[in-house]
N, C-alpha and C positions, 0 to 999 in steps of 0.2 A: 224022281218025282218031277213032273213038268212044272213050268212056271204057273200055268193055269190051275193045276191041282193044288199047288201051294197056296195060291190066292183063295181058292175055294175053301180050303180048310180054315182060313182066317175069318170067313164070313160067320159072324155071330148073330146076325139079325136078318130078317127078311126085308128090311127097309130098302127101298129103291130110291130114296131121296125125293119122293113126291108125296109128302105127308099132307093129307087134307083134313086131318083131325084138328089142326091148328086153325082151320077156318070154319069149324063147327060140325064137320061130319063125325058121326059116331063110329063109322068104319072107314079106315083109310083107303083112298082110291088107289094108292100105290101098292100097298102090301096086303090089303084086306084084313088087317088086324083091327081090333077095337081099340079105342083110346085107352082102356084099362090094360089090354094086352101090351100095348106099346109102353105104357108107363111101368108096368111090372116085368117087362121082358128080362131085364138083367138080374132080377131077383129069382128067376126060375133056374133050377139046376139044368145041366146039359140034357138029361133025359126028357124033362118037360119041354124044353125048347125044341128038341128033336121031334117030339110028338106034335107040337104046334106046327112045325115046318111040314111034317107029313100031312097034317090036316089041311094046311094052306095049299100044298101041292095037290092034294086030292080034290079040293074045291076048284082049283084052276084047271085040272085035267077034266073034271066033270063038265065044267062050263065050256072050255075050249073045244071039247070033242063035239059039241053041237055045231061048231063053225069050221073047224080045221081038221086036217089029217096030216100027220108027219109021214111023208113018203121016204125020206132019207135022213135019219137021225144024225149020221156022220156029217152030212152036208150042213145041217142046221148048226151043229156044234162048231164046225169050221167057220161058219159065218159069225157066230157069237164071238169066237176068239178073234177073228179078223177085225171085227168092229169094237172089240174090247168091252163087250157086254158081259158082266159077271154072271156066273151061274155056279151051281153046286154039282159035283160029280154025280150025286144020287138024285138030282132033280129030274123028274120025268120030262120027256121031250116036249109034250104039250105045254107044260109050265114054262119051259125055256122059250117056246114059241111066243108066248104072251110077252115075255121080256123083249124079244127081238122086235115084235110089232110095236111095243111101247116106245122103244128108242128109234126105230127106223121107219115107222109107218108113213112119214111124209116123203121119204126118199126111195122107198121100195116100189117096184112095179110088178115084176114077175116073181110071184112067190115060189115058183118051182126052183128058182135059182138058190133058194134058201132051204130047200128040202120040204116045202109045205105045199098043201093043196087045199083050196077052199071047198067046203061042201056045196052041193048044187044050190041049196037054198040061199046061199050068200055069194054065189059065183060072180054076181054083177058088182059087188062092193069093192071099191078101191081099198088098199091097205089101211088108210086112215079111217075110213068109214067102218071097215071090218073091226079095227081096234075099238072104235067107239061102241059098236054093238057088243063086243066082248066085254068091254069095261062096264057097260050098263047091266049086262047079265051077271057079271061078277058082283056088282054092288047090290043087285037084287038077291043073289044067293048067299052072300057072305054072312049076313046076320043069322041065317039058318044053321050055319056051322057052329055057332055059339051054343045052341041048345044041346049039342052032343059033346062039346069039349069045353067045359067050364075051366076058367083059369084058377090055378091054385099056386100062389107063389110059395117057393120053398123057404124054409126058415133058417 
């Protein structure tokens, strides 16, 4: 098992250390969970947490696919490792791309060096503006995820 796979197995939460629920947001700008999901996360059993992670990944893929295409998943993964950005082995490439942009958006210039390509509709956006547009779309879509995935803490 590689060092990165070992780290990935230890990730118990989708938290990325950018919690905005503490400043009044009902949905976190960092991980797209609700304040209730964040509070109850560790009361969920592993199966329920995995289901939530899949739902969050599906949300990120659905939104990111409007803005980006992953041309080279191996290149993207290599860049995540190089820049020590955590990800999960089973995490879809577009969900990983959001993390890369979140961390590197002010230092990145040529997205193709990261295995990514902007869609034509956002081709003129710099990485920081692209991330801002992605983030706005995620925040708009995130509450809709809740109507199909109510949280039920395990007892």
